[in-house]
Phi, psi and omega in degrees: 000143173248154180244125182282162175285162180305142182301325183297336181285344182270357182247134182298127182287149177238153176300137179296145178264157176289163178304130180240169177230133176254144170282159176305323179296315178298315181294321179298312181292324176297320177298320181288324177295310180292333179276003176075028186242011171235200190300137181301329181293339176263322183286331185074013180244154176293157182251350182221157176203077180277158176082188185231015185271190183299324182296318178297320179295319180297324179290326173297316179299324180297320179292315179300320182296328179299314180277332186087358179198158171225107185294142181253150173201149188274343187292126182228028186297331182270004177111350178206155174274167188303322182295327175289321181294317181301314181288321179293334177292332180263333189240100180299146179072005178288135174276124179293340174296324178298321182300324181298342183257006187294324177276108182204158178306132179093349179275152184277045180228154167220159182256130179195183178280107172255254171289303165234200173301127191213162163264133185232153175302136184302332180298340180274359183305313180295336183294333185264020176301321180297326181284320178299322177293313181296322184276012168297336165256113188298137185296338181249323190254001177082201187276073181296324185288332176276315182295324183239048186297326180293315179296322179298317179295321180296319180294316179299320180294319179297315180297319179299320184276322189257345185094190185303137180237143173267168176302321182295338180279346183272139184282159173125156179275162179286146178282147178268074180226173180303318185265357177066211181088171180253153177301319180298324178294318179296321178293319177298320178292326176293320176297322177293315180298327180276353178090005179283326174243161174225159177268115183280326178189172173238136175233122188053037180068008176270129179289146173243112183275133178224168175298138183303321182293344177267356183243315185262128180304147185301322182298324179284326179289335183275354182249121181241114183275130179298152186300322180301313179291325179298319179296319176304310182298312185292322179292321176295319179294322178298316179293330176304318182274331185271327189085270173253141178201150172284162179302319180299322178294318179299318179295316182292334179304326183241018177058042182270086184261146178058039180225031186300318181297316179294322179293315178300319180295320179295316179297322178296316178299314183293325178292315180296330178280352178085010181280330181226161178232144171285118184227125180270148173264128180283106178269179181292324183241342181202163175274145180249120182291141178197192187222151176218145171293136186305319184293335180289336179293339180292338184264003187298321181296317178295319179295319181296328183278355181299146172235073186293145179291136181256000181258007174240134185234167176216139177282141176242141173295146174297344178254020178302146176305335178284341195243342190292334175273094189294325179295322178294320178300319179296318181294318186273325187245349187062035187237129178273102181275120181239144171238113191247022182302320186267006177272147171300146183310321184292341182263358182279137177272324189238336179140171186294307184232079190272128183251118175293155178245125177263131174228117185065241178245027181230146170268112193252347184193176174211147182227150173247123188237154172224133178276122177255089183293331180297319180264350180073029185222148169282132176258127178270108182278325177198157173211140183224128177265148177288327182224144177225170176277185184297335179272002180083010180266150179294151175294141185307318182290330177289321176296318178297321179295317178299313181299317181292325178296318179293321179296316181297315181294319180301321177298318182293328181259010175059046176227162173281144179289162175302156180275217184295352181296346179295344183255009182257159175071195179229000000 
């Protein structure tokens, strides 16, 4: 194994800037620019991805590369899973069916633990060496590879002889636990977490486990980045996608638990090298300490001068990189982001799988949708606006934004948009 030099050493250093303060509006717009949700000339990302060819796939990869991860989730009640929704929110005309095929042999992605289970740029594989070592004892299930060492050897032998295997291909009865599953599946997942197996692709969202050497190029497997350098890389990548963020958000982006001393040291190194700046967010009662990449501060005047359209909207996944840190969403948008999947129906305020709507630089509404493939239409189960007029009706531009967001999303999931019901109820 070789050990690379710290990531910060590969980037040209800039003189450190003095402590600055951002207004919520500046931080909000910076988050949208870095998140690929404002004008392409500012985001540096493509705005469309039509068709199913190599160009569309490359544009998907460009968005994933910006964040460094694309979180996965199995729920598809609205017609697409979260990874499809996140990319379709940035890339107009993108088919969410195409997104389901992005992880495949030869593609520059691998699946691993990022924020949650995620697809990550293949170039980051060496960065997670510290995690593969740490996860030889599974974070939830304990030392599965030691406790079930015989089963682990049998699974590895089967994969070596038969090729990629799905969970359904593994023998054994289901476990009597809250989350179900088979013991063999858990052992396979433990082997994956430890780096002994890799996910070669997903078919119908089912993982196919293969030997790591048949999935990850040898050059990447032979390079092991030390944890100190890995933290430098990951914190910079997190800021790339967030714009401004608190230390806690940066740590949570990569599931960096019980590493506060290492994270603080990495932030200090990056700050002294001039790559990042300590920048406070001006709150209502106090300033909130955070960080920004130095180069992003150069665009603040252009970002501040933007006049984004408020009558065009886009649906966001509840697990969008912009939204999963709910406290941050409240600080930047004044929006209470809720995920109510696990609540009983009677306790839900907005719906089972509620998707916020972004219009310009504001979150203006949320909708709960169901895909009706039999009828070929999106069903609007509920919609709630953040602001209404004195009569309780939505503002015209907010209604227009909601309608345009539904039309755009319906195109991505190959369904007809809801009809006149978008203007009913509250």
